[in-house]
N, C-alpha and C positions, 0 to 999 in steps of 0.2 A: 504494499500499500504506500501512496505518496501522499505529503501532506497537501493541505490546500494553498492555493496560490498565495491569498491573504493572510496578513496575522490577525492576532485576535481583538487587537485594537480597532482595527480597520472595520471588524465586524460589529464590535460593542458599540461603536459610537451610533451608528443607523440603527441598530436593534434599540437603544435605549429612547433615542430621540421619538422612533415609531411607537414604542411600547407606553410614554406618556401622552403623546397625541391622539393615539386612537381607542384605549382603555379608558373609561369616564370613570374608573376607581382609581386609576394610578394616578399620583401625584407628585412631581420633583420636589423630593425634602429640601434643597438647598433655597427655595423661595422663602423659607422660614427667615433667612437673614434680612431680605429684603423688607420683608413685613415687619421683624422686630427692630430693625437698625434704621430702616428708612433710606437706604441708598438704591441707586438703580444699576450701577457698576461700581466697582472698587480696585484701583490699580497701585502698585508699587511703584511709586516715582522716586528716581534716585537724582535726576538731571537737576542740579541747581538753579538754572534759567528757571524754570516755571516757580520754583519756590521764592526767587528774588522779585519776581513778578508782585508777588503778595506780600513782600514786605520782611521774608524770612530768610536769615543767614546760611541757614542750614534746614535739612529736612526734619520735619517734627517727628517725635519718637511715635511708635505704634506697632503693628503687624500687618504683614501681607497674606490677606485671603487667600491669592492664588498659592500660596505656599504650602496650603493644607489641601491642594488639591480638588477644590470643590469642582464640581461638573459644570460644563456648559449650559445652561437651561434655558427652556422657553421662555420668552417674555409675555406671553398674551394673558392679560389679566381675566380673562371670562374662562379660566379653568376653575378656579375656586374663587369666591368672594372673601373665604376665611381660611385661616390656616386650617390643615388636617389635622385630624383628633390624635394620628401618629399611635393609634390603638393598635394598628395591622400594618405589618411592613412586608417587603418582598425583597431578598437578595439572590441576585442573578450571577452566577460563574458563568461568562460566556467561554467556549471551548473553542478552539482551533482543531478540526477535525484533518483525520486522513482519509483518503477515497481510494476503492480498488474496485475492479469490475470481475476478477475471478472469484467466485463464492466457494470455499471449502465446504465440504459436507456437513459438518457440524453448526454450519449459519443456513442450511437450507430454510429454518423457519421464516428467516427474511422474506422467500417468496422469491419472485422472479426479477422484481426492479432492478433496475443497475442504471447508475452504478450504486455502490453501497458504501456506508461511512462509518467510521466508529472514532471515538475519543478516548483517550486514556484516563483514569482518574487518580490523583495524587494523592496516595494511603494517608501522608501526614493532615494535609489541607481537608481530605475528605473526614477525616475523625473529627476535627474541630467543628467542621459543619454538620456533622450529624449531631454532634453534642448540642450545638445551639440550634438545631431544628428539635429536638426533643425537647430543650427544657423551655424553648419558648412554642411551642405546638399551641394551635390556636390562636396566636399571635403574630407570628411571622412564618413566611414560606421561604424555604432555600430551594434551589432549584438550579439545574444546569441548563445552558442554552448552547446550541450548536447548530450551524446551517446545513442545511439539506443542499448544498451544492460547493464546488470546491474552486470554482474559476473566480478572477477578479472581476471580468466582464460580466459575470451575473451576479456578483455583489453588486456591482454599478448599476446594473440594470433594476434590480429590486429595490436598490435606495431610491431610484427615480421614479420608479412605480409606487412605491410606498408598500411593497409587499415581503419586506424582510422577515417579519412575524408569520406570516402564513407561509415561509418556507423554512422553519426552524424547529427543531426538537427539542423539548422542554422537560426530561426527567427530572422527578424530584430527587434531593439529596439522599432521603431517607431509603426510598427505594433501591438507592445502588449500595446501601451498605454490604460491605463484604465481597464487592465485586471490584474489578480492576479497569474495564472497558465497558464502553456501551455501542451497540452496533444499531446501524437504522439505515434506513433508505426511505422513510417518508416523514412529513412534517407531523408536528403533533407530541406525541407523547408514547408512542408503540415503538417496540424494538426488541432487542435480543441482547440478555445480560451473560457474561463470560462464565459464569458459573452455572454449568448444566445446560447453558445456550438454548433455554425454552422461549418462545416468544412472549411477549409483555405488554400488555397496554394499560396505561396510568392516565390517572385522570389529566385533562389537560390544563394548562396554565391557567385558561379563561376561568374553568370550572371549578379549579381550586380557590381562585381570587373571588368567585360569587360566592362559593360556601363560606369563607372566611367574614366576607361584608355581612352575608344572612346573620351569622352567629352574633355579631356585634351590634345590628341594625338598631335595637331598641335600647342601646346605653347611650346615657349621655354624661354630658362635662361634669355633671356632680358625682359621677361614680371617679373618671379618671381625666384630667385636663389633658391638653396637650401637653404642656411642660412636664408634667408628672408621668405622662405616657413616655416620654422621653426618657427622662431620667430612670424610670424603672427597664426600658429595654437595655440602657448603657450599662445598668447594675447587673443584669442579665448577662450581657456579654464579659461583662469584667470577670465573674465568676467563673465562665468557661473558660478564658484565655488564662486565668491565673491557676487554675487546675491542670490545664494542656502544658502550660509552661512548668509547672513544679515536677511534670512527670519525663521534663528534660526533653522530649523528642519533637519540639516545635521551636525551631529558631525565630519563624516570624512573631511568635507570643512574647518572644524577650524584648523584639525592636518595638512590638505594639505596646509594650509595657510601657517603654520608655517615652514613646511618643503622649501615651496619656499622662505622663508625668509630667512632660513638658506643657500640656494643655492646662492642669492642673496649677501650674506655677502661672501662667497666662492668666487665669482665671484670679490668682490673687492681685495680680499687679494692676490688672485694667477693671471699669467698671463697665460691664454687661448685663443683661439679661442672664440669669442661669441657664436659660433655655439654649442659648448660644453655643455653651460648655457641651452640655451633653449631645448637641447637633454635632461638634466638632468631636468628640470620642467615640460616637456611632460612624461618623465619615472615615476618622483612621481606623478603624476595623475595615471597613469597606475596602480600603484603599490597601490595606496591609496585605488584604486576603485576596486582592483583586477582584472584588464584587462590584456589580452594580445596585445601588439602594436607590429602593421606589418605595414611597408609602401608599398604603392603601386606604382612601377615603370614601 
């Protein structure tokens, strides 16, 4: 099998954009910054010329939002009139697949459709995501996403037509526990796992999102405010990462812990709503584990 022509990030960006554009339940969490802090765009400007125009001899103290790798976000106001509740969230690991045309006998359950694809599952990352998915079951979805195409020209075509989602597989993290590869040749959540090579059809991403929304539909902010929901989610992620780090088999956990300590130091140095630092902590988790984070509203 050969790898897809494009990299994970090339697939991840249009997937994220189309997810938040086309699904009415998905909301880009970064807009919380604009709503709480009241800015449309934030830039780090080191050139003294612009500062001198406003009477400053040197740049003022502060921090650069871009350092935290906040994602590029759609600006349309019609997405929501208010902040989402952050009670339900979705974390997606985009994968670069391998593609093949000669099917072995053990993969016969895939059927005759060609080409077929697979992506490999990193065991250390899978363990962390499994733990998070189990602990946050009912509050967060953890899923993989991989394209059912491998050529750059197909990626560009689906980007232009807005059909990346319709040509992507979304197997959930918990269902892939104990496996090392996911084989597929159709979009959705049907494929073959490498242990036993039996065909599996999992709930679609849309169905999982609808189920989660339905479970929380009647809850009000009196039960859990957006700020409290973000804080609770971050505390859950802290518990998981601390446990993984203590076992000594997840280097990313160590680096993420250092980043969280840096965010905590920043929280002590500047005045900002606590929800901002909860957001930064969750976004740091997504960055270090190479995840797309969207909230389900």
